[in-house]
All heavy atoms as a GROMACS GRO file, in nm:
protein
  652
    1MET      N    1   8.848   8.678   9.435
    1MET     CA    2   8.863   8.802   9.506
    1MET      C    3   8.832   8.776   9.651
    1MET      O    4   8.749   8.700   9.688
    1MET     CB    5   8.762   8.906   9.451
    1MET     CG    6   8.768   9.036   9.525
    1MET     SD    7   8.648   9.154   9.471
    1MET     CE    8   8.700   9.190   9.309
    2GLU      N    9   8.906   8.847   9.738
    2GLU     CA   10   8.890   8.832   9.881
    2GLU      C   11   8.840   8.968   9.935
    2GLU      O   12   8.878   9.071   9.886
    2GLU     CB   13   9.022   8.800   9.947
    2GLU     CG   14   9.007   8.705  10.062
    2GLU     CD   15   9.144   8.659  10.110
    2GLU    OE1   16   9.203   8.574  10.046
    2GLU    OE2   17   9.186   8.712  10.213
    3ALA      N   18   8.748   8.967  10.034
    3ALA     CA   19   8.696   9.091  10.087
    3ALA      C   20   8.689   9.084  10.240
    3ALA      O   21   8.660   8.982  10.299
    3ALA     CB   22   8.557   9.115  10.033
    4THR      N   23   8.722   9.198  10.299
    4THR     CA   24   8.705   9.217  10.445
    4THR      C   25   8.631   9.346  10.466
    4THR      O   26   8.666   9.447  10.406
    4THR     CB   27   8.842   9.222  10.516
    4THR    OG1   28   8.912   9.101  10.493
    4THR    CG2   29   8.824   9.243  10.666
    5ILE      N   30   8.529   9.344  10.548
    5ILE     CA   31   8.450   9.460  10.574
    5ILE      C   32   8.486   9.513  10.712
    5ILE      O   33   8.485   9.439  10.810
    5ILE     CB   34   8.299   9.431  10.567
    5ILE    CG1   35   8.259   9.384  10.428
    5ILE    CG2   36   8.217   9.553  10.614
    5ILE    CD1   37   8.119   9.336  10.414
    6HIS      N   38   8.514   9.645  10.718
    6HIS     CA   39   8.538   9.716  10.846
    6HIS      C   40   8.423   9.808  10.864
    6HIS      O   41   8.407   9.899  10.785
    6HIS     CB   42   8.668   9.790  10.842
    6HIS     CG   43   8.790   9.705  10.817
    6HIS    ND1   44   8.869   9.660  10.920
    6HIS    CD2   45   8.840   9.654  10.706
    6HIS    CE1   46   8.963   9.587  10.869
    6HIS    NE2   47   8.950   9.582  10.737
    7SER      N   48   8.339   9.784  10.963
    7SER     CA   49   8.219   9.866  10.978
    7SER      C   50   8.172   9.866  11.121
    7SER      O   51   8.226   9.795  11.206
    7SER     CB   52   8.109   9.804  10.887
    7SER     OG   53   7.990   9.878  10.897
    8ARG      N   54   8.067   9.949  11.144
    8ARG     CA   55   7.998   9.939  11.271
    8ARG      C   56   7.894   9.831  11.262
    8ARG      O   57   7.852   9.790  11.155
    8ARG     CB   58   7.931  10.072  11.304
    8ARG     CG   59   8.032  10.180  11.341
    8ARG     CD   60   7.967  10.310  11.367
    8ARG     NE   61   7.941  10.372  11.238
    8ARG     CZ   62   7.851  10.468  11.222
    8ARG    NH1   63   7.781  10.515  11.321
    8ARG    NH2   64   7.836  10.523  11.105
    9TYR      N   65   7.847   9.783  11.377
    9TYR     CA   66   7.749   9.670  11.380
    9TYR      C   67   7.610   9.721  11.355
    9TYR      O   68   7.563   9.817  11.418
    9TYR     CB   69   7.760   9.602  11.516
    9TYR     CG   70   7.651   9.496  11.533
    9TYR    CD1   71   7.668   9.371  11.481
    9TYR    CD2   72   7.533   9.527  11.600
    9TYR    CE1   73   7.571   9.273  11.494
    9TYR    CE2   74   7.434   9.428  11.613
    9TYR     CZ   75   7.454   9.303  11.562
    9TYR     OH   76   7.357   9.211  11.574
   10TYR      N   77   7.542   9.657  11.265
   10TYR     CA   78   7.401   9.674  11.243
   10TYR      C   79   7.342   9.534  11.228
   10TYR      O   80   7.394   9.453  11.148
   10TYR     CB   81   7.372   9.758  11.113
   10TYR     CG   82   7.413   9.901  11.131
   10TYR    CD1   83   7.525   9.949  11.068
   10TYR    CD2   84   7.340   9.988  11.207
   10TYR    CE1   85   7.564  10.080  11.083
   10TYR    CE2   86   7.376  10.121  11.225
   10TYR     CZ   87   7.488  10.167  11.159
   10TYR     OH   88   7.527  10.297  11.171
   11GLU      N   89   7.234   9.505  11.296
   11GLU     CA   90   7.174   9.373  11.294
   11GLU      C   91   7.136   9.330  11.153
   11GLU      O   92   7.158   9.218  11.111
   11GLU     CB   93   7.053   9.364  11.390
   11GLU     CG   94   7.005   9.223  11.405
   11GLU     CD   95   6.897   9.213  11.511
   11GLU    OE1   96   6.898   9.293  11.604
   11GLU    OE2   97   6.812   9.122  11.500
   12SER      N   98   7.074   9.422  11.076
   12SER     CA   99   7.031   9.384  10.940
   12SER      C  100   7.153   9.352  10.853
   12SER      O  101   7.147   9.267  10.768
   12SER     CB  102   6.949   9.493  10.878
   12SER     OG  103   7.020   9.614  10.870
   13PHE      N  104   7.262   9.425  10.875
   13PHE     CA  105   7.384   9.400  10.799
   13PHE      C  106   7.437   9.261  10.833
   13PHE      O  107   7.477   9.186  10.745
   13PHE     CB  108   7.490   9.503  10.833
   13PHE     CG  109   7.628   9.469  10.774
   13PHE    CD1  110   7.654   9.489  10.642
   13PHE    CD2  111   7.722   9.417  10.854
   13PHE    CE1  112   7.775   9.458  10.588
   13PHE    CE2  113   7.847   9.384  10.802
   13PHE     CZ  114   7.872   9.406  10.669
   14GLN      N  115   7.439   9.224  10.959
   14GLN     CA  116   7.489   9.091  11.000
   14GLN      C  117   7.402   8.980  10.939
   14GLN      O  118   7.455   8.878  10.892
   14GLN     CB  119   7.488   9.078  11.154
   14GLN     CG  120   7.594   9.160  11.221
   14GLN     CD  121   7.734   9.099  11.202
   14GLN    OE1  122   7.774   9.058  11.098
   14GLN    NE2  123   7.804   9.091  11.312
   15THR      N  124   7.273   9.003  10.929
   15THR     CA  125   7.183   8.906  10.871
   15THR      C  126   7.216   8.887  10.723
   15THR      O  127   7.225   8.777  10.672
   15THR     CB  128   7.035   8.947  10.887
   15THR    OG1  129   7.008   8.956  11.028
   15THR    CG2  130   6.940   8.849  10.824
   16ASP      N  131   7.233   9.004  10.652
   16ASP     CA  132   7.262   8.997  10.507
   16ASP      C  133   7.398   8.932  10.485
   16ASP      O  134   7.416   8.855  10.391
   16ASP     CB  135   7.263   9.137  10.449
   16ASP     CG  136   7.126   9.198  10.443
   16ASP    OD1  137   7.026   9.121  10.450
   16ASP    OD2  138   7.114   9.323  10.431
   17LEU      N  139   7.496   8.962  10.568
   17LEU     CA  140   7.629   8.906  10.556
   17LEU      C  141   7.626   8.756  10.577
   17LEU      O  142   7.689   8.680  10.502
   17LEU     CB  143   7.726   8.971  10.656
   17LEU     CG  144   7.870   8.922  10.648
   17LEU    CD1  145   7.932   8.960  10.513
   17LEU    CD2  146   7.952   8.987  10.760
   18LYS      N  147   7.548   8.709  10.675
   18LYS     CA  148   7.536   8.566  10.701
   18LYS      C  149   7.475   8.496  10.577
   18LYS      O  150   7.526   8.390  10.534
   18LYS     CB  151   7.452   8.542  10.823
   18LYS     CG  152   7.437   8.393  10.859
   18LYS     CD  153   7.348   8.375  10.981
   18LYS     CE  154   7.333   8.227  11.006
   18LYS     NZ  155   7.225   8.197  11.099
   19LYS      N  156   7.372   8.554  10.522
   19LYS     CA  157   7.307   8.494  10.402
   19LYS      C  158   7.406   8.486  10.287
   19LYS      O  159   7.413   8.388  10.216
   19LYS     CB  160   7.185   8.581  10.359
   19LYS     CG  161   7.065   8.563  10.450
   19LYS     CD  162   6.953   8.650  10.402
   19LYS     CE  163   6.838   8.649  10.498
   19LYS     NZ  164   6.728   8.737  10.456
   20HIS      N  165   7.485   8.594  10.266
   20HIS     CA  166   7.582   8.596  10.162
   20HIS      C  167   7.685   8.487  10.181
   20HIS      O  168   7.719   8.411  10.089
   20HIS     CB  169   7.654   8.733  10.155
   20HIS     CG  170   7.769   8.734  10.057
   20HIS    ND1  171   7.892   8.686  10.086
   20HIS    CD2  172   7.770   8.771   9.925
   20HIS    CE1  173   7.970   8.698   9.982
   20HIS    NE2  174   7.898   8.747   9.885
   21ASN      N  175   7.739   8.476  10.303
   21ASN     CA  176   7.844   8.381  10.332
   21ASN      C  177   7.798   8.236  10.321
   21ASN      O  178   7.879   8.147  10.297
   21ASN     CB  179   7.907   8.406  10.469
   21ASN     CG  180   7.991   8.531  10.474
   21ASN    OD1  181   8.030   8.585  10.367
   21ASN    ND2  182   8.020   8.580  10.592
   22GLU      N  183   7.667   8.210  10.337
   22GLU     CA  184   7.615   8.077  10.317
   22GLU      C  185   7.608   8.040  10.167
   22GLU      O  186   7.609   7.921  10.138
   22GLU     CB  187   7.475   8.066  10.383
   22GLU     CG  188   7.479   8.072  10.534
   22GLU     CD  189   7.342   8.080  10.595
   22GLU    OE1  190   7.244   8.101  10.522
   22GLU    OE2  191   7.331   8.072  10.721
   23GLN      N  192   7.599   8.137  10.083
   23GLN     CA  193   7.580   8.111   9.940
   23GLN      C  194   7.707   8.134   9.853
   23GLN      O  195   7.720   8.076   9.747
   23GLN     CB  196   7.471   8.202   9.884
   23GLN     CG  197   7.336   8.174   9.946
   23GLN     CD  198   7.232   8.272   9.890
   23GLN    OE1  199   7.240   8.318   9.780
   23GLN    NE2  200   7.137   8.305   9.975
   24TYR      N  201   7.792   8.223   9.902
   24TYR     CA  202   7.913   8.264   9.823
   24TYR      C  203   8.038   8.256   9.904
   24TYR      O  204   8.034   8.227  10.024
   24TYR     CB  205   7.893   8.405   9.765
   24TYR     CG  206   7.762   8.423   9.691
   24TYR    CD1  207   7.651   8.485   9.749
   24TYR    CD2  208   7.751   8.376   9.560
   24TYR    CE1  209   7.534   8.504   9.678
   24TYR    CE2  210   7.633   8.392   9.489
   24TYR     CZ  211   7.527   8.455   9.547
   24TYR     OH  212   7.410   8.471   9.482
   25ARG      N  213   8.148   8.292   9.842
   25ARG     CA  214   8.276   8.298   9.912
   25ARG      C  215   8.265   8.396  10.026
   25ARG      O  216   8.211   8.506  10.015
   25ARG     CB  217   8.386   8.342   9.815
   25ARG     CG  218   8.524   8.332   9.875
   25ARG     CD  219   8.628   8.355   9.774
   25ARG     NE  220   8.757   8.348   9.836
   25ARG     CZ  221   8.871   8.363   9.769
   25ARG    NH1  222   8.865   8.376   9.641
   25ARG    NH2  223   8.985   8.360   9.832
   26GLU      N  224   8.318   8.356  10.141
   26GLU     CA  225   8.302   8.431  10.265
   26GLU      C  226   8.364   8.570  10.259
   26GLU      O  227   8.474   8.591  10.207
   26GLU     CB  228   8.365   8.354  10.381
   26GLU     CG  229   8.346   8.424  10.515
   26GLU     CD  230   8.405   8.347  10.633
   26GLU    OE1  231   8.468   8.242  10.606
   26GLU    OE2  232   8.390   8.393  10.742
   27ILE      N  233   8.291   8.666  10.312
   27ILE     CA  234   8.342   8.801  10.333
   27ILE      C  235   8.367   8.813  10.482
   27ILE      O  236   8.279   8.784  10.566
   27ILE     CB  237   8.240   8.910  10.290
   27ILE    CG1  238   8.218   8.904  10.140
   27ILE    CG2  239   8.287   9.048  10.332
   27ILE    CD1  240   8.114   8.999  10.087
   28HIS      N  241   8.486   8.856  10.521
   28HIS     CA  242   8.524   8.872  10.663
   28HIS      C  243   8.474   9.002  10.714
   28HIS      O  244   8.489   9.111  10.646
   28HIS     CB  245   8.675   8.859  10.680
   28HIS     CG  246   8.729   8.731  10.625
   28HIS    ND1  247   8.718   8.613  10.695
   28HIS    CD2  248   8.788   8.703  10.508
   28HIS    CE1  249   8.772   8.517  10.622
   28HIS    NE2  250   8.816   8.566  10.511
   29PHE      N  251   8.419   9.008  10.832
   29PHE     CA  252   8.368   9.130  10.894
   29PHE      C  253   8.447   9.160  11.019
   29PHE      O  254   8.462   9.074  11.106
   29PHE     CB  255   8.220   9.111  10.929
   29PHE     CG  256   8.164   9.226  11.007
   29PHE    CD1  257   8.132   9.344  10.944
   29PHE    CD2  258   8.143   9.216  11.143
   29PHE    CE1  259   8.076   9.453  11.015
   29PHE    CE2  260   8.091   9.320  11.215
   29PHE     CZ  261   8.059   9.439  11.153
   30LEU      N  262   8.498   9.284  11.034
   30LEU     CA  263   8.568   9.327  11.152
   30LEU      C  264   8.492   9.443  11.211
   30LEU      O  265   8.470   9.544  11.142
   30LEU     CB  266   8.711   9.368  11.120
   30LEU     CG  267   8.800   9.260  11.060
   30LEU    CD1  268   8.936   9.319  11.022
   30LEU    CD2  269   8.819   9.146  11.161
   31GLN      N  270   8.458   9.433  11.336
   31GLN     CA  271   8.384   9.542  11.406
   31GLN      C  272   8.483   9.655  11.433
   31GLN      O  273   8.590   9.632  11.491
   31GLN     CB  274   8.327   9.487  11.535
   31GLN     CG  275   8.259   9.593  11.620
   31GLN     CD  276   8.128   9.638  11.562
   31GLN    OE1  277   8.055   9.554  11.503
   31GLN    NE2  278   8.095   9.760  11.574
   32LEU      N  279   8.448   9.779  11.399
   32LEU     CA  280   8.532   9.893  11.431
   32LEU      C  281   8.526   9.919  11.582
   32LEU      O  282   8.422   9.909  11.642
   32LEU     CB  283   8.486  10.018  11.356
   32LEU     CG  284   8.509  10.017  11.206
   32LEU    CD1  285   8.451  10.145  11.146
   32LEU    CD2  286   8.656  10.005  11.173
   33PRO      N  287   8.640   9.956  11.638
   33PRO     CA  288   8.647   9.980  11.782
   33PRO      C  289   8.583  10.113  11.826
   33PRO      O  290   8.560  10.136  11.942
   33PRO     CB  291   8.796   9.979  11.814
   33PRO     CG  292   8.861  10.019  11.688
   33PRO     CD  293   8.773   9.966  11.574
   34HIS      N  294   8.559  10.201  11.733
   34HIS     CA  295   8.503  10.331  11.768
   34HIS      C  296   8.411  10.377  11.658
   34HIS      O  297   8.406  10.322  11.549
   34HIS     CB  298   8.614  10.433  11.792
   34HIS     CG  299   8.713  10.444  11.674
   34HIS    ND1  300   8.702  10.373  11.556
   34HIS    CD2  301   8.823  10.516  11.662
   34HIS    CE1  302   8.803  10.404  11.474
   34HIS    NE2  303   8.876  10.489  11.538
   35LYS      N  304   8.336  10.485  11.687
   35LYS     CA  305   8.242  10.533  11.589
   35LYS      C  306   8.317  10.598  11.472
   35LYS      O  307   8.409  10.678  11.492
   35LYS     CB  308   8.150  10.639  11.654
   35LYS     CG  309   8.040  10.685  11.564
   35LYS     CD  310   7.944  10.774  11.640
   35LYS     CE  311   7.832  10.815  11.548
   35LYS     NZ  312   7.732  10.898  11.614
   36ASN      N  313   8.280  10.562  11.353
   36ASN     CA  314   8.343  10.612  11.233
   36ASN      C  315   8.234  10.645  11.132
   36ASN      O  316   8.156  10.558  11.094
   36ASN     CB  317   8.439  10.510  11.178
   36ASN     CG  318   8.514  10.561  11.056
   36ASN    OD1  319   8.557  10.676  11.057
   36ASN    ND2  320   8.522  10.479  10.954
   37HIS      N  321   8.230  10.766  11.086
   37HIS     CA  322   8.129  10.808  10.991
   37HIS      C  323   8.169  10.777  10.844
   37HIS      O  324   8.087  10.737  10.764
   37HIS     CB  325   8.095  10.956  11.005
   37HIS     CG  326   7.994  11.002  10.908
   37HIS    ND1  327   7.860  10.970  10.916
   37HIS    CD2  328   8.008  11.075  10.796
   37HIS    CE1  329   7.796  11.023  10.814
   37HIS    NE2  330   7.883  11.089  10.739
   38ASP      N  331   8.294  10.791  10.812
   38ASP     CA  332   8.340  10.773  10.677
   38ASP      C  333   8.334  10.628  10.635
   38ASP      O  334   8.351  10.536  10.718
   38ASP     CB  335   8.485  10.826  10.662
   38ASP     CG  336   8.491  10.974  10.675
   38ASP    OD1  337   8.392  11.045  10.649
   38ASP    OD2  338   8.598  11.025  10.720
   39ARG      N  339   8.312  10.606  10.508
   39ARG     CA  340   8.309  10.471  10.453
   39ARG      C  341   8.416  10.458  10.346
   39ARG      O  342   8.422  10.542  10.255
   39ARG     CB  343   8.170  10.444  10.395
   39ARG     CG  344   8.066  10.433  10.501
   39ARG     CD  345   7.927  10.473  10.444
   39ARG     NE  346   7.828  10.467  10.546
   39ARG     CZ  347   7.794  10.572  10.621
   39ARG    NH1  348   7.855  10.683  10.604
   39ARG    NH2  349   7.703  10.563  10.716
   40PHE      N  350   8.497  10.354  10.360
   40PHE     CA  351   8.607  10.333  10.264
   40PHE      C  352   8.586  10.201  10.194
   40PHE      O  353   8.542  10.101  10.257
   40PHE     CB  354   8.742  10.334  10.335
   40PHE     CG  355   8.777  10.463  10.402
   40PHE    CD1  356   8.746  10.482  10.539
   40PHE    CD2  357   8.830  10.568  10.331
   40PHE    CE1  358   8.778  10.601  10.598
   40PHE    CE2  359   8.860  10.687  10.390
   40PHE     CZ  360   8.832  10.704  10.527
   41LEU      N  361   8.619  10.196  10.069
   41LEU     CA  362   8.621  10.070   9.988
   41LEU      C  363   8.762  10.047   9.949
   41LEU      O  364   8.826  10.134   9.884
   41LEU     CB  365   8.531  10.081   9.870
   41LEU     CG  366   8.527   9.964   9.772
   41LEU    CD1  367   8.478   9.842   9.842
   41LEU    CD2  368   8.444  10.000   9.651
   42ILE      N  369   8.819   9.932   9.986
   42ILE     CA  370   8.957   9.898   9.949
   42ILE      C  371   8.953   9.782   9.856
   42ILE      O  372   8.902   9.676   9.891
   42ILE     CB  373   9.039   9.868  10.074
   42ILE    CG1  374   9.050   9.990  10.165
   42ILE    CG2  375   9.180   9.820  10.032
   42ILE    CD1  376   9.117   9.965  10.297
   43ILE      N  377   9.007   9.804   9.735
   43ILE     CA  378   9.016   9.699   9.635
   43ILE      C  379   9.161   9.689   9.595
   43ILE      O  380   9.218   9.781   9.538
   43ILE     CB  381   8.926   9.725   9.513
   43ILE    CG1  382   8.780   9.742   9.554
   43ILE    CG2  383   8.944   9.616   9.410
   43ILE    CD1  384   8.689   9.782   9.443
   44ASP      N  385   9.224   9.577   9.630
   44ASP     CA  386   9.367   9.556   9.605
   44ASP      C  387   9.444   9.670   9.669
   44ASP      O  388   9.441   9.685   9.789
   44ASP     CB  389   9.394   9.542   9.456
   44ASP     CG  390   9.323   9.419   9.396
   44ASP    OD1  391   9.314   9.313   9.468
   44ASP    OD2  392   9.282   9.424   9.284
   45ASP      N  393   9.515   9.754   9.593
   45ASP     CA  394   9.592   9.863   9.645
   45ASP      C  395   9.527   9.999   9.631
   45ASP      O  396   9.587  10.101   9.658
   45ASP     CB  397   9.731   9.866   9.578
   45ASP     CG  398   9.816   9.748   9.617
   45ASP    OD1  399   9.804   9.703   9.732
   45ASP    OD2  400   9.897   9.703   9.537
   46ASP      N  401   9.399  10.002   9.592
   46ASP     CA  402   9.326  10.126   9.572
   46ASP      C  403   9.230  10.148   9.686
   46ASP      O  404   9.162  10.057   9.732
   46ASP     CB  405   9.248  10.121   9.439
   46ASP     CG  406   9.342  10.114   9.319
   46ASP    OD1  407   9.449  10.178   9.322
   46ASP    OD2  408   9.305  10.044   9.223
   47VAL      N  409   9.222  10.272   9.728
   47VAL     CA  410   9.129  10.315   9.839
   47VAL      C  411   9.031  10.419   9.781
   47VAL      O  412   9.068  10.514   9.718
   47VAL     CB  413   9.206  10.376   9.957
   47VAL    CG1  414   9.112  10.422  10.064
   47VAL    CG2  415   9.307  10.280  10.013
   48TYR      N  416   8.903  10.391   9.808
   48TYR     CA  417   8.794  10.481   9.765
   48TYR      C  418   8.720  10.532   9.885
   48TYR      O  419   8.692  10.452   9.978
   48TYR     CB  420   8.702  10.415   9.670
   48TYR     CG  421   8.767  10.358   9.548
   48TYR    CD1  422   8.820  10.234   9.543
   48TYR    CD2  423   8.777  10.438   9.434
   48TYR    CE1  424   8.881  10.182   9.428
   48TYR    CE2  425   8.838  10.389   9.319
   48TYR     CZ  426   8.893  10.260   9.321
   48TYR     OH  427   8.954  10.216   9.207
   49LEU      N  428   8.684  10.659   9.889
   49LEU     CA  429   8.601  10.715   9.993
   49LEU      C  430   8.460  10.722   9.937
   49LEU      O  431   8.438  10.783   9.828
   49LEU     CB  432   8.649  10.856  10.030
   49LEU     CG  433   8.562  10.933  10.130
   49LEU    CD1  434   8.556  10.863  10.266
   49LEU    CD2  435   8.614  11.076  10.146
   50LEU      N  436   8.365  10.660  10.002
   50LEU     CA  437   8.225  10.658   9.960
   50LEU      C  438   8.152  10.772  10.029
   50LEU      O  439   8.152  10.782  10.150
   50LEU     CB  440   8.158  10.524   9.996
   50LEU     CG  441   8.232  10.400   9.945
   50LEU    CD1  442   8.160  10.277   9.987
   50LEU    CD2  443   8.252  10.404   9.796
   51GLY      N  444   8.091  10.857   9.950
   51GLY     CA  445   8.026  10.978  10.004
   51GLY      C  446   7.892  10.957  10.068
   51GLY      O  447   7.838  11.046  10.131
   52ALA      N  448   7.835  10.841  10.055
   52ALA     CA  449   7.704  10.813  10.114
   52ALA      C  450   7.702  10.673  10.172
   52ALA      O  451   7.787  10.590  10.137
   52ALA     CB  452   7.593  10.829  10.010
   53SER      N  453   7.607  10.648  10.255
   53SER     CA  454   7.591  10.513  10.307
   53SER      C  455   7.560  10.421  10.187
   53SER      O  456   7.490  10.461  10.094
   53SER     CB  457   7.472  10.512  10.404
   53SER     OG  458   7.441  10.380  10.440
   54VAL      N  459   7.613  10.302  10.192
   54VAL     CA  460   7.592  10.205  10.084
   54VAL      C  461   7.440  10.181  10.068
   54VAL      O  462   7.391  10.169   9.955
   54VAL     CB  463   7.665  10.071  10.114
   54VAL    CG1  464   7.633   9.967  10.008
   54VAL    CG2  465   7.815  10.098  10.117
   55LYS      N  466   7.365  10.180  10.174
   55LYS     CA  467   7.219  10.156  10.164
   55LYS      C  468   7.146  10.272  10.092
   55LYS      O  469   7.040  10.254  10.038
   55LYS     CB  470   7.158  10.132  10.303
   55LYS     CG  471   7.156  10.254  10.393
   55LYS     CD  472   7.082  10.226  10.521
   55LYS     CE  473   7.075  10.346  10.610
   55LYS     NZ  474   7.012  10.461  10.553
   56ASP      N  475   7.208  10.392  10.091
   56ASP     CA  476   7.145  10.508  10.028
   56ASP      C  477   7.194  10.535   9.887
   56ASP      O  478   7.142  10.625   9.819
   56ASP     CB  479   7.174  10.634  10.113
   56ASP     CG  480   7.106  10.627  10.247
   56ASP    OD1  481   7.003  10.557  10.261
   56ASP    OD2  482   7.158  10.687  10.346
   57MET      N  483   7.293  10.459   9.841
   57MET     CA  484   7.342  10.481   9.705
   57MET      C  485   7.230  10.455   9.605
   57MET      O  486   7.155  10.363   9.617
   57MET     CB  487   7.464  10.389   9.676
   57MET     CG  488   7.585  10.436   9.745
   57MET     SD  489   7.721  10.329   9.698
   57MET     CE  490   7.856  10.424   9.761
   58GLY      N  491   7.224  10.538   9.505
   58GLY     CA  492   7.126  10.524   9.400
   58GLY      C  493   7.000  10.606   9.427
   58GLY      O  494   6.915  10.621   9.340
   59ILE      N  495   6.982  10.652   9.551
   59ILE     CA  496   6.865  10.734   9.582
   59ILE      C  497   6.886  10.881   9.539
   59ILE      O  498   6.793  10.944   9.490
   59ILE     CB  499   6.835  10.730   9.734
   59ILE    CG1  500   6.797  10.586   9.772
   59ILE    CG2  501   6.726  10.826   9.775
   59ILE    CD1  502   6.780  10.565   9.923
   60GLY      N  503   7.002  10.931   9.553
   60GLY     CA  504   7.037  11.067   9.517
   60GLY      C  505   7.179  11.076   9.472
   60GLY      O  506   7.243  10.974   9.440
   61LEU      N  507   7.234  11.199   9.469
   61LEU     CA  508   7.370  11.218   9.429
   61LEU      C  509   7.466  11.155   9.529
   61LEU      O  510   7.449  11.168   9.652
   61LEU     CB  511   7.397  11.370   9.417
   61LEU     CG  512   7.538  11.406   9.377
   61LEU    CD1  513   7.567  11.359   9.234
   61LEU    CD2  514   7.552  11.559   9.385
   62CYS      N  515   7.566  11.084   9.479
   62CYS     CA  516   7.664  11.020   9.566
   62CYS      C  517   7.799  11.025   9.495
   62CYS      O  518   7.811  10.986   9.380
   62CYS     CB  519   7.625  10.872   9.589
   62CYS     SG  520   7.754  10.783   9.678
   63ALA      N  521   7.899  11.072   9.568
   63ALA     CA  522   8.033  11.077   9.508
   63ALA      C  523   8.118  10.964   9.562
   63ALA      O  524   8.110  10.926   9.679
   63ALA     CB  525   8.098  11.209   9.549
   64ILE      N  526   8.196  10.907   9.474
   64ILE     CA  527   8.297  10.807   9.513
   64ILE      C  528   8.429  10.859   9.464
   64ILE      O  529   8.453  10.890   9.348
   64ILE     CB  530   8.268  10.671   9.448
   64ILE    CG1  531   8.132  10.617   9.489
   64ILE    CG2  532   8.380  10.570   9.478
   64ILE    CD1  533   8.089  10.490   9.425
   65THR      N  534   8.522  10.878   9.560
   65THR     CA  535   8.649  10.946   9.532
   65THR      C  536   8.765  10.846   9.553
   65THR      O  537   8.775  10.784   9.656
   65THR     CB  538   8.667  11.064   9.627
   65THR    OG1  539   8.557  11.150   9.617
   65THR    CG2  540   8.796  11.142   9.593
   66LYS      N  541   8.848  10.832   9.447
   66LYS     CA  542   8.970  10.751   9.461
   66LYS      C  543   9.073  10.835   9.539
   66LYS      O  544   9.104  10.944   9.495
   66LYS     CB  545   9.023  10.710   9.324
   66LYS     CG  546   9.143  10.617   9.337
   66LYS     CD  547   9.186  10.566   9.203
   66LYS     CE  548   9.304  10.469   9.215
   66LYS     NZ  549   9.350  10.423   9.086
   67MET      N  550   9.123  10.776   9.647
   67MET     CA  551   9.216  10.850   9.729
   67MET      C  552   9.360  10.820   9.693
   67MET      O  553   9.388  10.713   9.638
   67MET     CB  554   9.189  10.811   9.880
   67MET     CG  555   9.051  10.852   9.923
   67MET     SD  556   9.022  10.814  10.097
   67MET     CE  557   9.135  10.928  10.173
   68GLN      N  558   9.446  10.911   9.722
   68GLN     CA  559   9.591  10.897   9.697
   68GLN      C  560   9.662  10.851   9.822
   68GLN      O  561   9.752  10.914   9.869
   68GLN     CB  562   9.649  11.027   9.642
   68GLN     CG  563   9.586  11.076   9.513
   68GLN     CD  564   9.608  10.973   9.403
   68GLN    OE1  565   9.716  10.924   9.384
   68GLN    NE2  566   9.502  10.949   9.328
   69THR      N  567   9.614  10.740   9.878
   69THR     CA  568   9.675  10.684  10.001
   69THR      C  569   9.675  10.531   9.986
   69THR      O  570   9.615  10.478   9.896
   69THR     CB  571   9.598  10.731  10.126
   69THR    OG1  572   9.669  10.690  10.244
   69THR    CG2  573   9.456  10.671  10.130
   70THR      N  574   9.740  10.465  10.077
   70THR     CA  575   9.748  10.321  10.076
   70THR      C  576   9.643  10.258  10.168
   70THR      O  577   9.602  10.322  10.264
   70THR     CB  578   9.888  10.270  10.117
   70THR    OG1  579   9.906  10.307  10.255
   70THR    CG2  580   9.998  10.335  10.031
   71PRO      N  581   9.602  10.136  10.139
   71PRO     CA  582   9.513  10.067  10.233
   71PRO      C  583   9.571  10.058  10.374
   71PRO      O  584   9.498  10.071  10.469
   71PRO     CB  585   9.500   9.928  10.170
   71PRO     CG  586   9.522   9.950  10.025
   71PRO     CD  587   9.629  10.057  10.018
   72GLU      N  588   9.703  10.037  10.384
   72GLU     CA  589   9.764  10.026  10.517
   72GLU      C  590   9.746  10.156  10.597
   72GLU      O  591   9.725  10.147  10.719
   72GLU     CB  592   9.915   9.997  10.501
   72GLU     CG  593   9.942   9.859  10.444
   72GLU     CD  594   9.926   9.849  10.292
   72GLU    OE1  595   9.929   9.956  10.226
   72GLU    OE2  596   9.902   9.737  10.246
   73THR      N  597   9.754  10.268  10.533
   73THR     CA  598   9.733  10.396  10.606
   73THR      C  599   9.593  10.404  10.665
   73THR      O  600   9.579  10.437  10.781
   73THR     CB  601   9.755  10.512  10.510
   73THR    OG1  602   9.886  10.510  10.455
   73THR    CG2  603   9.732  10.649  10.577
   74ILE      N  604   9.493  10.368  10.588
   74ILE     CA  605   9.356  10.374  10.637
   74ILE      C  606   9.336  10.270  10.748
   74ILE      O  607   9.277  10.302  10.853
   74ILE     CB  608   9.256  10.350  10.522
   74ILE    CG1  609   9.266  10.458  10.416
   74ILE    CG2  610   9.114  10.339  10.576
   74ILE    CD1  611   9.240  10.598  10.466
   75LEU      N  612   9.383  10.148  10.726
   75LEU     CA  613   9.363  10.041  10.828
   75LEU      C  614   9.439  10.073  10.957
   75LEU      O  615   9.388  10.041  11.064
   75LEU     CB  616   9.408   9.908  10.768
   75LEU     CG  617   9.322   9.862  10.648
   75LEU    CD1  618   9.383   9.737  10.589
   75LEU    CD2  619   9.178   9.843  10.686
   76ASP      N  620   9.554  10.137  10.948
   76ASP     CA  621   9.626  10.175  11.071
   76ASP      C  622   9.550  10.280  11.151
   76ASP      O  623   9.552  10.274  11.274
   76ASP     CB  624   9.766  10.228  11.035
   76ASP     CG  625   9.864  10.116  10.996
   76ASP    OD1  626   9.831   9.999  11.025
   76ASP    OD2  627   9.969  10.149  10.939
   77ILE      N  628   9.486  10.371  11.082
   77ILE     CA  629   9.402  10.474  11.149
   77ILE      C  630   9.287  10.413  11.226
   77ILE      O  631   9.250  10.457  11.332
   77ILE     CB  632   9.354  10.580  11.052
   77ILE    CG1  633   9.474  10.658  10.997
   77ILE    CG2  634   9.250  10.671  11.112
   77ILE    CD1  635   9.439  10.747  10.878
   78LEU      N  636   9.231  10.307  11.171
   78LEU     CA  637   9.115  10.242  11.228
   78LEU      C  638   9.147  10.152  11.347
   78LEU      O  639   9.058  10.108  11.417
   78LEU     CB  640   9.041  10.159  11.124
   78LEU     CG  641   8.979  10.240  11.008
   78LEU    CD1  642   8.920  10.149  10.906
   78LEU    CD2  643   8.875  10.338  11.060
   79LYS      N  644   9.274  10.125  11.372
   79LYS     CA  645   9.313  10.036  11.481
   79LYS      C  646   9.295  10.107  11.615
   79LYS      O  647   9.301  10.221  11.634
   79LYS     CB  648   9.457   9.993  11.469
   79LYS     CG  649   9.477   9.894  11.358
   79LYS     CD  650   9.617   9.850  11.349
   79LYS     CE  651   9.634   9.751  11.234
   79LYS     NZ  652   9.769   9.709  11.215
   0.00000   0.00000   0.00000
């Protein structure tokens, strides 16, 4: 499986990503050019909208919604 992360920069995230990439198959990280609140998970041709920050999942109620759009549509919006 191949993964690319599109996110805002957080120092702790970069540290965790570096540790992961030293031990496992590399995950590519792309810095978003602007502030974006929504979080999307793209797996193959499926797009999911994550209702909470990944760091907050499991603490309370969190919805994950499968979207009826293509990965290309989301990635084009983020450019």
